[in-house]
N, C-alpha and C positions, 0 to 999 in steps of 0.2 A: 322070500324076501322078508327081512326083519322089519318090524314096526314098533313104535313106542306108544304105549298106552298108559293111562293113569287110573289107578283104583285106590280109593280111600286116601287120596293125597300122595300116593307113592307111585313113581314112574317105573314102568317095567318095559323090557325089550321082549317082544314075542316073536319067536321063530317057528316056522313049521318045517318039520323034517319027516318025510315019508307019511304025511297025513297026521302027524302028531304035533300039537303045539307045545312049545316049551317056553316058559316065562321066567325071566331073570331080572332081578332088581337092576335098575339103570342108575349109574353114577356118571354124571356128566364129567368130561375131562376138566381138570383144573387148568386155569390159564397159565401160560408160560411167563414167569417173572421177567421183568426187564433186566438185562444184564447190568451188572455193576460197572461203573466207569473205571477205567484203568487208573493207576496212580498218576500218570502223566495228565490224563484228562481231568481228574479231580484237582490237581495242582493248578492247571490252567483255569478251571472254573473258579477256584478260590482266589487266584490272582486277579481275575476279571472283577469279582465281587469286591475285592479290596480296592482296586482302582476306582470303581464306581463310588465306593464309600468315601474315598479320599476326595473325589470331585465334589460330592455332596458337602463334605466338611469344609472344603475351600469356599464353596458358594455361601455357606452359612457364615463363615468367618468374614468374607467380603461384605456381606449384609450387615454384620455387627460393626465392622469398621466404618461403614457409611453412616450408620446410626450414631456412632460415637462422634464422628466429625460433625454431624448435624447437631448433636447435643452440645458439643463445645461451641459451635457457632451461635447457638441460641442463648448461651449463658453469658 
């Protein structure tokens, strides 16, 4: 059965075959990258972000309009 050991900050896999130990440098597997979204998924994501941005802009414009009305009423 193989085991992983560390010597001088380097990890090794050690296997024993017929009474002889073999030591190989250990390289951990690289993580699998997340798959890129499809074009349709990316478009849907961008449309959702645009809709949220428009809602935020509308809210800001409504607040500005209310302040303008208050300003006119105070003057």
